[in-house]
C-alpha positions as CSV (number, residue, x, y, z in Angstrom):
1,M,59.4,135.6,108.6
2,K,56.1,134.4,109.8
3,K,55.5,138.0,111.1
4,F,55.7,139.4,107.7
5,L,53.7,136.8,105.8
6,L,50.8,137.3,108.5
7,F,50.4,141.0,107.3
8,A,49.5,139.6,103.6
9,V,46.7,137.3,105.2
10,P,43.2,139.0,105.1
11,M,42.1,139.9,108.6
12,F,40.6,137.3,110.5
13,A,40.9,134.7,107.6
14,L,42.5,132.5,110.5
15,C,42.1,133.1,114.2
16,T,45.7,133.3,114.5
17,A,46.0,136.3,111.7
18,L,47.1,139.7,112.7
19,P,44.2,141.8,111.7
20,A,43.6,145.6,111.1
21,Q,42.0,147.7,113.8
22,A,40.1,151.1,113.3
23,P,41.0,154.3,114.7
24,V,39.6,154.8,118.4
25,A,35.9,156.0,118.1
26,V,35.1,159.3,119.4
27,P,33.6,158.8,122.8
28,N,29.9,159.3,123.6
29,D,29.3,159.7,119.8
30,P,25.5,159.1,119.4
31,N,26.2,158.2,115.8
32,D,28.7,155.7,116.7
33,P,27.1,153.3,119.4
34,V,28.8,150.5,121.5
35,L,28.6,147.2,119.7
36,M,30.1,145.2,122.3
37,T,32.1,144.8,125.4
38,I,35.0,142.5,126.2
39,G,36.1,142.3,129.8
40,G,34.1,145.4,130.4
41,A,35.9,147.6,127.8
42,P,33.7,149.1,125.1
43,I,34.4,148.7,121.3
44,R,32.2,150.9,119.0
45,L,30.5,150.2,115.8
46,S,32.8,152.2,113.6
47,E,35.8,150.0,114.6
48,F,34.1,146.7,113.7
49,M,32.5,148.1,110.4
50,Y,35.8,149.6,109.3
51,V,37.7,146.3,109.6
52,Y,34.7,144.4,108.1
53,K,34.4,146.5,104.9
54,K,38.2,146.6,104.5
55,N,38.3,142.8,104.2
56,N,34.7,142.1,102.9
57,K,34.5,144.5,99.8
58,D,32.2,142.2,97.9
59,Q,29.9,141.1,100.7
60,G,28.1,144.4,101.3
61,N,26.0,144.4,104.6
62,D,25.1,140.7,104.3
63,P,23.8,139.6,107.5
64,K,25.3,136.3,107.5
65,A,28.7,137.6,106.5
66,I,28.6,140.2,109.2
67,D,27.8,137.4,111.8
68,N,30.5,135.2,110.6
69,Y,33.1,138.0,110.8
70,L,31.9,139.3,114.1
71,D,33.0,135.9,115.6
72,L,36.4,136.4,114.3
73,F,36.5,139.8,115.4
74,V,35.8,138.9,119.1
75,T,38.4,136.4,119.0
76,F,40.9,139.0,117.9
77,K,39.8,141.8,120.3
78,M,40.1,139.3,123.1
79,K,43.7,138.9,122.2
80,V,44.2,142.6,121.9
81,K,42.7,142.9,125.3
82,E,45.0,140.4,126.9
83,A,48.1,142.0,125.1
84,E,47.0,145.6,126.6
85,D,46.4,144.1,130.1
86,L,49.9,142.5,130.1
87,E,51.1,145.8,129.0
88,R,52.9,144.7,125.8
89,D,52.4,148.1,124.2
90,T,54.7,149.7,126.9
91,V,57.7,147.4,126.0
92,G,60.7,149.2,124.3
93,K,61.1,146.5,121.4
94,F,57.3,147.1,120.6
95,R,57.8,150.9,120.5
96,T,60.9,150.8,118.4
97,E,59.4,148.3,115.8
98,L,56.2,150.2,115.6
99,A,58.5,153.5,115.2
100,G,60.2,151.7,112.4
101,Y,57.0,150.9,110.5
102,R,55.6,154.3,110.9
103,R,58.7,155.8,109.3
104,Q,58.4,153.6,106.3
105,V,54.5,154.3,106.2
106,A,55.0,157.9,106.4
107,Q,57.3,158.3,103.4
108,Q,54.6,158.2,100.9
109,Y,52.7,160.9,102.8
110,L,55.9,163.2,103.3
111,T,56.3,164.1,99.5
112,D,54.0,166.3,97.1
113,K,51.5,164.2,95.4
114,R,51.8,166.5,92.2
115,V,55.5,166.1,91.8
116,N,55.2,162.3,92.6
117,D,52.7,161.9,89.9
118,S,55.1,163.6,87.5
119,L,57.9,161.5,88.7
120,L,55.8,158.3,88.0
121,R,55.0,159.5,84.4
122,E,58.8,160.4,83.8
123,A,59.8,157.1,84.9
124,Y,57.4,155.3,82.7
125,D,58.3,157.5,79.7
126,R,62.1,156.6,80.2
127,M,61.2,152.9,80.6
128,Q,60.2,153.1,76.7
129,W,63.8,153.4,76.0
130,D,67.1,151.6,76.8
131,V,70.3,153.8,77.1
132,R,74.0,152.5,76.6
133,A,76.4,154.7,78.2
134,S,79.7,154.8,79.7
135,H,81.1,156.9,82.6
136,I,84.3,158.0,84.3
137,L,83.9,158.2,88.1
138,V,86.0,160.2,90.5
139,K,84.9,158.9,94.0
140,L,83.9,161.5,96.9
141,P,82.4,160.5,100.2
142,E,79.2,162.3,100.9
143,N,80.9,164.0,103.9
144,A,83.9,164.9,102.2
145,L,86.1,167.8,103.3
146,P,86.3,171.0,101.1
147,K,89.6,170.3,100.1
148,D,88.7,166.8,99.0
149,T,85.6,168.1,97.2
150,M,87.9,170.7,95.1
151,L,90.4,168.0,94.3
152,A,87.7,165.7,92.9
153,W,86.0,168.4,91.0
154,M,89.3,169.4,89.4
155,R,90.1,165.7,88.5
156,I,86.7,165.1,86.9
157,G,87.2,168.3,85.0
158,I,90.4,167.2,83.5
159,A,88.9,164.0,82.5
160,R,86.0,165.7,80.6
161,N,88.4,168.2,78.9
162,M,90.7,165.6,77.8
163,V,87.6,163.7,76.2
164,L,86.5,167.0,74.5
165,G,90.0,167.9,73.2
166,K,90.4,171.0,75.2
167,Q,93.6,172.3,76.4
168,V,94.3,170.7,80.0
169,T,98.2,171.4,80.5
170,K,97.3,174.4,82.7
171,Q,94.5,172.5,84.7
172,I,96.9,169.6,85.5
173,G,99.6,172.1,86.8
174,E,96.8,173.6,89.0
175,Y,95.8,170.3,90.1
176,D,99.4,169.4,90.9
177,Q,99.7,172.5,93.0
178,Q,96.4,171.9,94.9
179,L,97.5,168.6,95.8
180,R,100.6,169.9,97.3
181,K,98.7,172.8,99.1
182,T,96.3,170.5,100.7
183,N,98.8,168.0,101.9
184,A,99.2,168.6,105.9
185,N,103.0,168.6,105.4
186,W,103.3,171.2,102.8
187,P,105.6,172.6,101.9
188,K,107.9,169.8,103.7
189,L,106.5,166.9,101.7
190,T,107.8,163.5,102.8
191,P,108.9,161.1,100.0
192,A,105.9,159.1,100.2
193,D,103.8,162.4,99.7
194,T,105.9,163.2,96.6
195,L,105.4,159.8,95.2
196,K,101.7,160.0,95.7
197,I,101.3,163.2,93.9
198,F,103.6,162.0,91.2
199,N,101.4,158.9,90.5
200,L,98.3,160.9,90.3
201,V,99.7,163.8,88.2
202,N,102.2,162.2,85.9
203,P,100.0,159.9,84.0
204,L,97.7,163.0,83.1
205,R,100.7,164.8,82.0
206,Q,101.9,161.9,79.7
207,L,98.5,161.4,78.2
208,D,98.3,165.2,77.4
209,R,101.5,165.2,75.7
210,R,101.0,162.1,73.7
211,Y,97.5,163.5,72.2
212,K,98.9,167.3,72.2
213,G,95.5,168.8,72.9
214,K,93.5,166.5,70.7
215,A,90.4,164.5,71.9
216,V,91.4,161.7,74.1
217,P,89.3,158.4,73.5
218,F,86.8,158.3,76.3
219,E,87.9,154.6,76.9
220,E,91.4,155.5,77.4
221,V,90.6,158.3,79.8
222,A,88.3,156.0,81.8
223,R,91.1,153.4,82.2
224,L,93.4,156.0,83.5
225,I,91.1,158.1,85.8
226,S,88.0,156.4,86.5
227,E,87.8,154.9,90.1
228,D,84.9,152.3,89.2
229,P,86.6,149.1,89.8
230,S,85.2,147.8,86.7
231,A,86.7,150.4,84.3
232,A,90.0,148.4,83.9
233,Q,88.0,145.7,82.0
234,N,85.1,147.6,80.5
235,A,86.8,151.0,80.0
236,G,83.6,152.6,81.7
237,D,81.0,150.8,79.4
238,L,78.0,150.1,81.4
239,G,76.0,148.4,78.7
240,Y,72.3,149.0,78.1
241,F,70.0,150.1,81.0
242,T,66.7,151.6,81.7
243,A,64.7,153.4,84.5
244,F,65.5,152.4,87.9
245,S,68.7,150.7,86.9
246,M,71.0,153.5,88.1
247,V,70.9,155.9,90.8
248,Y,68.6,158.8,89.7
249,P,71.0,161.6,89.2
250,F,73.0,159.4,87.0
251,E,69.9,157.9,85.0
252,T,68.9,161.6,84.6
253,A,72.1,162.4,82.9
254,A,72.1,159.6,80.8
255,Y,68.6,160.1,79.5
256,R,69.0,164.0,79.0
257,T,72.3,163.8,77.1
258,P,72.2,163.3,73.4
259,V,73.8,160.4,71.9
260,G,77.4,160.9,71.2
261,Q,77.6,163.6,73.8
262,I,79.4,164.0,77.0
263,S,77.2,165.3,80.0
264,N,78.4,168.0,82.6
265,P,79.8,166.5,85.6
266,I,77.2,165.4,88.1
267,T,77.2,164.2,91.6
268,T,75.8,161.1,93.2
269,R,76.5,159.4,96.5
270,F,79.4,157.8,94.8
271,G,81.2,161.0,93.6
272,Y,81.6,163.0,90.4
273,H,80.7,161.4,87.2
274,I,80.9,162.4,83.5
275,V,78.5,160.3,81.2
276,K,78.9,159.5,77.6
277,V,75.8,158.2,75.8
278,V,76.8,155.7,73.3
279,D,73.4,154.7,71.9
280,R,69.7,154.8,72.6
281,R,67.2,152.2,71.3
282,K,63.5,151.2,71.9
283,A,63.2,149.4,74.9
284,Q,63.6,145.6,74.8
285,G,60.5,145.1,77.0
286,E,60.0,141.5,78.1
287,I,60.5,138.2,76.5
288,L,59.0,134.7,77.1
289,V,61.4,131.8,76.6
290,A,61.5,128.2,77.3
291,H,64.7,126.4,78.5
292,I,66.4,123.2,78.9
293,M,68.8,123.1,82.1
294,I,71.6,120.8,82.6
295,K,72.8,120.8,86.1
296,A,76.4,122.1,86.4
297,P,76.6,124.4,89.7
298,D,79.7,126.1,90.1
299,G,82.2,124.0,92.0
300,M,81.1,120.5,90.9
301,P,83.7,118.0,90.1
302,A,85.5,118.6,86.8
303,T,84.5,115.2,85.3
304,D,80.8,115.8,86.2
305,S,81.3,119.3,84.6
306,L,82.4,117.9,81.4
307,N,79.8,115.5,81.3
308,A,77.2,118.1,81.8
309,K,78.7,120.4,79.0
310,Q,78.8,117.5,76.5
311,K,75.1,116.5,77.5
312,A,74.1,120.2,76.7
313,D,75.8,120.2,73.4
314,E,74.2,117.0,72.4
315,I,70.7,118.1,73.2
316,Y,71.5,121.6,71.5
317,T,72.5,119.5,68.3
318,K,69.2,117.8,68.5
319,A,67.2,120.9,69.0
320,K,68.9,122.6,65.9
321,A,68.3,119.4,63.9
322,G,64.6,120.0,64.4
323,E,63.7,117.7,67.2
324,D,60.8,118.9,69.2
325,F,62.0,121.2,71.9
326,S,59.2,120.2,74.2
327,T,60.0,116.6,74.1
328,L,63.6,117.5,74.7
329,V,62.6,119.4,77.8
330,K,60.6,116.4,79.1
331,Q,63.5,114.0,78.2
332,F,66.5,116.0,79.7
333,S,65.7,119.1,81.5
334,D,67.0,119.2,85.2
335,D,64.7,122.2,85.8
336,K,61.5,120.0,86.9
337,G,59.3,122.9,87.7
338,S,59.6,124.4,84.0
339,A,59.8,121.0,82.4
340,A,56.2,120.5,83.7
341,K,55.2,123.5,81.5
342,N,57.3,122.5,78.4
343,G,60.2,124.6,79.8
344,E,58.4,127.8,79.8
345,L,59.6,130.4,82.4
346,P,57.7,133.7,83.3
347,W,58.0,136.9,81.2
348,F,61.1,139.0,82.2
349,G,63.0,142.3,81.2
350,L,66.4,143.7,81.8
351,Y,68.2,142.6,85.2
352,K,65.7,140.1,86.1
353,M,67.9,137.3,84.9
354,P,71.6,136.3,85.4
355,P,73.2,138.4,82.6
356,P,74.5,135.4,80.5
357,F,71.0,134.2,80.3
358,E,69.2,137.6,79.8
359,K,72.0,138.6,77.0
360,A,71.3,135.1,75.3
361,S,67.4,135.5,75.5
362,F,67.2,139.0,74.0
363,A,69.9,138.1,71.2
364,L,67.2,135.6,69.7
365,Q,65.7,137.7,67.0
366,N,62.5,135.5,66.1
367,N,60.1,133.3,67.9
368,G,61.2,129.6,67.7
369,D,65.1,130.8,67.6
370,I,67.1,128.6,69.9
371,S,70.5,129.6,71.7
372,E,73.7,127.7,72.0
373,P,74.2,126.2,75.4
374,I,75.0,129.2,77.9
375,K,76.4,128.9,81.5
376,T,74.9,130.2,84.5
377,A,75.7,129.5,88.2
378,W,73.2,126.8,88.2
379,G,74.3,125.1,85.0
380,W,74.0,125.0,81.1
381,H,70.8,126.4,79.5
382,I,69.6,125.9,76.1
383,I,66.9,128.8,75.5
384,K,64.2,128.9,72.8
385,R,62.3,132.3,72.1
386,L,58.7,132.1,72.4
387,D,57.5,135.6,72.5
388,R,58.3,139.3,73.0
389,R,56.3,142.3,74.2
390,D,56.8,145.9,74.7
391,V,56.8,147.6,78.0
392,P,53.2,147.2,79.7
393,A,50.7,149.9,79.7
394,Y,51.0,152.7,82.1
395,E,48.1,151.9,84.3
396,S,49.0,148.2,84.7
397,I,52.3,148.8,86.1
398,K,51.7,152.3,87.9
399,G,51.6,150.7,91.2
400,D,55.1,148.9,90.7
401,I,56.5,152.2,89.5
402,K,55.2,154.0,92.5
403,A,56.7,151.6,94.9
404,K,60.1,152.0,93.2
405,V,59.8,155.8,93.2
406,N,59.0,155.9,96.9
407,K,62.4,154.0,97.4
408,D,64.5,156.0,94.8
409,Q,66.4,159.1,95.4
410,R,64.0,160.8,92.9
411,A,61.4,161.2,95.8
412,L,63.6,164.1,96.9
413,S,62.0,166.1,94.5
414,G,58.7,165.4,96.0
415,R,60.3,166.2,99.3
416,T,61.5,169.7,98.2
417,A,57.9,170.5,97.0
418,L,56.5,169.2,100.4
419,V,58.7,171.6,102.2
420,E,57.4,174.6,100.2
421,R,53.8,173.4,100.8
422,V,54.2,173.0,104.4
423,K,55.8,176.6,104.7
424,K,52.6,178.0,103.0
425,E,50.1,175.7,104.8
426,Y,51.5,176.3,108.1
427,G,52.3,180.1,108.1
428,F,56.1,179.7,108.1
429,T,57.9,182.8,109.6
430,Q,61.6,183.3,110.1
431,N,64.1,185.8,111.5
432,L,67.1,185.8,109.4
433,A,68.8,188.5,111.2
434,A,69.0,186.2,114.3
435,R,70.4,183.5,111.9
436,D,73.1,185.9,110.5
437,E,74.5,186.4,114.2
438,F,76.0,183.0,114.0
439,Y,78.3,184.0,111.3
440,K,80.6,185.5,114.0
441,L,80.0,182.6,116.4
442,V,81.2,179.9,114.1
443,D,85.1,179.9,114.1
444,T,87.9,177.6,113.5
445,T,86.9,175.5,116.4
446,Y,83.8,174.4,114.5
447,F,86.0,173.1,111.5
448,M,88.0,171.3,114.2
449,G,85.1,169.5,115.5
450,Q,85.5,171.3,118.9
451,W,82.6,173.9,118.8
452,T,80.1,173.9,121.5
453,A,76.9,175.7,121.9
454,E,77.5,176.3,125.6
455,A,80.9,178.0,124.9
456,K,80.1,179.9,121.7
457,A,76.4,180.6,121.7
458,K,75.3,180.8,125.5
459,G,72.6,183.3,125.9
460,Y,71.4,183.5,122.1
461,V,67.9,182.6,122.5
462,K,66.2,184.9,120.0
463,P,63.3,183.5,118.0
464,L,64.7,182.0,114.6
465,F,61.7,180.6,112.6
466,T,58.1,179.0,113.3
467,I,56.1,176.1,111.6
468,G,52.5,176.2,112.7
469,T,52.5,176.1,116.5
470,K,56.0,175.1,116.8
471,A,58.8,177.6,117.4
472,Y,62.6,177.3,117.3
473,T,65.1,179.5,118.6
474,Q,68.9,180.5,118.4
475,K,69.6,178.0,121.1
476,D,68.0,175.0,119.0
477,F,69.9,176.1,116.1
478,A,73.2,176.1,118.1
479,A,72.5,172.5,119.4
480,W,71.9,171.6,115.7
481,L,75.3,172.9,114.7
482,E,77.1,171.3,117.5
483,A,75.6,167.9,116.9
484,R,76.4,168.0,113.1
485,Q,79.9,169.5,113.1
486,V,82.7,167.6,111.1
487,R,86.3,167.9,111.7
488,R,87.8,169.7,108.5
489,G,91.2,170.5,109.4
490,G,90.4,174.0,111.1
491,K,89.4,175.6,107.7
492,G,86.2,176.8,106.1
493,D,83.6,179.5,105.3
494,P,81.4,180.3,108.4
495,K,78.8,181.9,106.3
496,M,78.6,179.1,103.8
497,V,78.3,176.5,106.9
498,V,75.7,178.6,108.6
499,D,73.7,179.0,105.7
500,M,73.6,175.5,104.5
501,M,72.9,174.0,108.1
502,Y,70.2,176.6,108.7
503,T,68.5,175.5,105.3
504,Q,68.9,171.8,106.4
505,M,67.3,172.5,109.6
506,V,64.3,174.3,108.3
507,E,63.7,171.3,105.8
508,E,64.1,168.7,108.5
509,M,61.6,170.6,110.8
510,C,59.1,171.1,108.1
511,V,59.1,167.5,107.2
512,A,58.9,166.7,110.9
513,Y,56.0,168.8,111.4
514,E,54.1,167.6,108.8
515,D,55.0,164.0,110.1
516,S,53.4,165.2,113.4
517,Q,50.1,165.9,111.8
518,L,49.8,162.8,109.7
519,E,47.4,160.9,112.0
520,T,45.1,164.1,112.3
521,K,45.1,164.8,108.3
522,Y,44.8,161.4,106.9
523,P,42.5,158.8,108.1
524,D,43.9,156.2,105.9
525,F,47.3,156.8,107.5
526,R,45.7,156.8,111.1
527,N,44.0,153.3,110.3
528,L,47.1,151.7,108.8
529,M,49.1,152.6,111.7
530,Q,46.5,151.1,113.9
531,E,46.6,148.0,111.8
532,Y,50.5,147.9,112.2
533,R,50.3,148.7,115.9
534,D,47.9,145.6,116.6
535,G,49.7,143.5,114.5
536,I,53.2,144.0,116.1
537,L,51.4,143.9,119.6
538,L,49.9,140.6,119.0
539,F,52.9,139.0,117.5
540,D,55.2,138.4,120.5
541,L,52.0,137.2,122.6
542,Q,50.8,135.0,119.7
543,D,54.4,133.8,119.2
544,E,54.8,133.0,122.9
545,K,51.3,131.2,123.3
546,V,51.4,129.2,120.1
547,W,54.2,129.5,117.6
548,S,57.3,129.4,119.5
549,R,55.8,127.1,122.1
550,A,55.0,124.5,119.6
551,V,58.6,124.6,118.3
552,T,60.3,124.7,121.7
553,D,58.1,122.6,123.6
554,S,59.4,119.3,122.6
555,T,57.8,117.1,125.4
556,G,54.4,118.6,124.5
557,L,55.1,118.2,120.6
558,R,56.1,114.6,121.1
559,N,53.0,113.7,123.3
560,F,50.8,115.4,120.7
561,Y,52.6,113.2,117.9
562,E,52.2,110.0,119.8
563,A,48.5,110.7,120.2
564,N,47.9,111.5,116.7
565,K,50.6,109.6,114.7
566,N,48.2,107.9,112.7
567,N,47.1,111.1,111.1
568,Y,50.5,111.3,109.4
569,L,51.0,108.3,107.4
570,W,53.2,107.8,104.4
571,P,51.3,106.4,101.7
572,E,52.3,103.3,100.0
573,R,55.6,103.9,98.3
574,A,57.8,102.2,95.7
575,D,61.6,102.1,95.9
576,A,62.4,102.4,92.3
577,T,64.8,103.7,89.4
578,V,63.5,104.8,86.3
579,Y,65.8,103.9,83.2
580,S,65.6,106.3,80.1
581,C,67.6,104.8,77.2
582,A,68.0,106.3,73.8
583,D,66.8,103.1,72.0
584,E,66.1,99.3,72.2
585,K,69.6,98.4,71.9
586,T,70.7,100.6,74.7
587,A,67.8,99.2,77.0
588,K,68.9,95.7,76.3
589,A,72.5,96.6,77.4
590,V,71.1,98.2,80.5
591,R,69.1,95.2,81.4
592,K,72.0,92.9,80.9
593,M,74.4,94.8,83.0
594,L,71.7,94.9,85.7
595,K,71.6,91.0,85.5
596,Q,75.2,91.1,86.0
597,G,74.8,93.2,89.3
598,K,76.2,96.3,88.0
599,S,75.5,99.6,89.9
600,E,73.8,102.5,88.4
601,K,77.0,104.5,88.4
602,E,78.7,101.7,86.5
603,I,76.0,101.4,84.0
604,L,76.1,105.2,83.3
605,E,79.9,105.3,83.1
606,T,80.0,102.4,80.7
607,L,77.0,103.3,78.5
608,N,77.4,107.1,78.4
609,K,81.1,107.2,77.1
610,N,80.1,108.1,73.5
611,S,77.0,110.1,74.6
612,Q,75.6,111.6,77.8
613,L,72.1,111.1,76.2
614,N,72.2,107.2,76.1
615,V,71.0,106.4,79.4
616,Q,69.3,108.8,82.2
617,T,68.3,107.5,85.6
618,E,66.2,108.8,88.3
619,T,66.2,106.8,91.7
620,K,64.1,107.5,94.8
621,L,61.0,106.6,96.9
622,Y,58.1,107.1,94.7
623,Q,54.5,107.8,95.7
624,K,51.5,107.3,93.5
625,G,51.4,110.1,91.4
626,D,55.0,111.1,91.1
627,N,55.6,109.1,87.8
628,A,53.2,107.5,85.5
629,L,55.4,104.7,84.5
630,V,56.1,103.7,88.1
631,D,52.4,103.9,88.8
632,Q,51.7,101.5,85.9
633,N,54.2,99.1,87.3
634,W,53.3,99.1,91.1
635,K,55.1,95.9,92.0
636,E,58.5,94.6,92.6
637,G,60.5,93.5,89.7
638,T,61.4,95.0,86.3
639,S,58.9,96.3,84.0
640,A,58.5,95.9,80.3
641,N,59.9,98.5,77.8
642,T,57.6,101.6,77.3
643,M,58.1,104.1,74.6
644,K,57.7,107.7,76.0
645,D,58.7,111.0,74.4
646,G,60.9,109.2,71.9
647,R,62.9,107.2,74.7
648,V,62.8,103.6,75.9
649,M,61.6,103.3,79.4
650,F,61.5,100.8,82.1
651,V,61.3,100.6,85.9
652,V,63.3,98.5,88.3
653,T,61.2,98.4,91.7
654,R,62.9,97.0,94.4
655,K,60.4,97.3,97.2
656,V,56.7,98.3,97.5
657,M,56.4,99.8,101.0
658,P,53.1,99.6,102.9
659,P,51.6,102.8,104.6
660,T,53.4,103.5,107.8
661,P,53.3,106.6,110.1
662,K,56.0,109.3,109.3
663,S,58.5,109.8,112.0
664,L,58.3,112.9,114.1
665,Q,61.1,114.3,112.2
666,E,59.7,113.5,108.8
667,A,56.5,115.1,109.5
668,R,57.8,117.9,112.0
669,G,56.3,120.7,109.8
670,L,52.7,119.4,109.7
671,I,52.8,118.1,113.1
672,T,54.0,121.3,114.5
673,N,51.3,123.2,112.6
674,D,48.5,121.0,113.9
675,Y,49.9,121.5,117.6
676,Q,49.8,125.1,117.1
677,T,46.1,124.9,116.2
678,Q,45.6,122.8,119.2
679,L,47.2,125.4,121.3
680,E,45.5,128.2,119.7
681,K,42.2,126.7,120.6
682,E,43.1,126.2,124.2
683,W,44.3,129.8,124.5
684,V,41.1,131.1,122.9
685,E,38.9,128.9,125.3
686,S,40.9,130.4,128.2
687,L,40.3,133.9,127.0
688,R,36.5,133.3,126.6
689,K,36.6,132.7,130.4
690,K,38.7,135.5,131.2
691,Y,37.0,138.3,129.2
692,P,33.2,138.1,129.2
693,V,31.6,139.4,126.0
694,V,28.4,141.3,125.7
695,I,27.4,142.1,122.1
696,N,24.6,144.4,121.0
697,R,23.5,143.0,117.7
698,E,20.7,145.5,117.2
699,V,23.2,148.1,116.2
700,L,24.3,146.1,113.2
701,P,23.3,147.1,109.7
702,R,21.3,144.4,108.3
703,K,20.9,145.5,104.7
């Protein structure tokens, strides 16, 4: 976790941060003088100025800022030098991780910018509307055999025609026959085969006979045919959704199909779908709410759960009767984080909160409306609407949309355009006649998964296509085919497979060629990869020298603690219980029971029988500032009653504890952090002795 957090830290903000590094300067460039040498290794001015400007955009060439940053840069470069001298850049783990980062960064470059821009605008336009749709799914794996694809296509076609009221009797019969023909044992079907086919076909026939060619309700067809597990309960109804809520092909079908109509079958990675658009409404946008939460996590004891529900109902009654919501939040909410803000939560839209919470929030029609208690996995919530707003302006969320587009299937559109651009830019040529020779080389062994380039395509070495300076031959294509063959039962169309695999190879190689040119074509990409390279390179070394060492060196940590334990003191603390009572009478009853030696649990069980709001307690070790009432009564004993937020409050302080050192376990995080700081300092001092630094400050800009 620490590694990824460090990438978000401005470079050199701390000596332990993982800074960026500029691309290697051109050797002997008179316009790029050597700024310094570290251990004899030269570092040019351009490298320093790149990282300086990146992380000091508002400083300009202020001499003081440059000098301060230079000190941090030297420390960083000494660490880089140490890692390189230890050959950390040759380790397999390092190379694998860097390659992984490169793939992620490269994705935004391996697409067509113009197409990407249109995709951003398309996504934003769709975000203006929420669509409610139902669907029917027939599952189909992405690497399905042709026979399975055909059967899935027939089944989704029957579903669509049933909904549209078209005659499907003949289609069902053809489906039955194809099920039998594609069975491995056909025509000698086993009883199990026959039963399976009967269970697939007979319900379709019964439904067809019942409606006699009339349109079958979509919901009924969904329950019968859809392989979406939720269809049995929701009849295919997906509710309202917006852009990025569904996979891109499905989203596109939903937004392009008119309300009340059924889409043509579409393909996603899940299989074939037909989509019925039920409604389209102006986007709900985002909502701002406050809430009161009563803890009632799933799995809590039944008695406690009932008490929590009773408490929530009582608070709701008070809120509906007009009692101040903010006061109720302060009195009763168990979400202390939001309670400090009168229960207010951050703005949110669809799919940002648990479904029950989201549904109840957006159901509130006006600012000030309050929901009945609703249950989530955390407990009971009473929600008050504060405000509502439309989808933010395009420019303000363009960055978020772009990030989603780059991760989304819609980015394939940009990839297709990229392939065409690469072909044009690098002079793509091809020899289709050489490709066509494979029509006779691909035979039944390919569809049985037994085809080999050595046996079937030996000696085939003609040029096939070229991209820039890279040429591919028939031998390369034969290896491509062999590596990607799938067992298909011995049947298939050789021409179709060859054409498809050739197209796939051309596209993949076009993208790969463009990928190989990224460092040359895009300085930003080169700089960013250098940043990742140095960050990953230094992480393991930093971890070994500082982070993990501070955690695993228990003896060193213990010695550091003993030498510095007076730096880790508990402040004066009070062991106390704060009692919050509904009124003076209840407070008097609590005091009486305390004098009788009753426990906190006994008091709550006795006085909260009629209402869970009568008495509330909070018991803990308080520090000054935790609770104003405890602060005002910072002494052993029982305080006088105080009115606060409409409640009668008093404090029972059992003991005031003087400042004492925290144990190593109690302050381990802070102690470990300080120990790391010491280890870091010692390491840097050793590096300064190992790698002499010579700086030519005269070449630095001073205005």
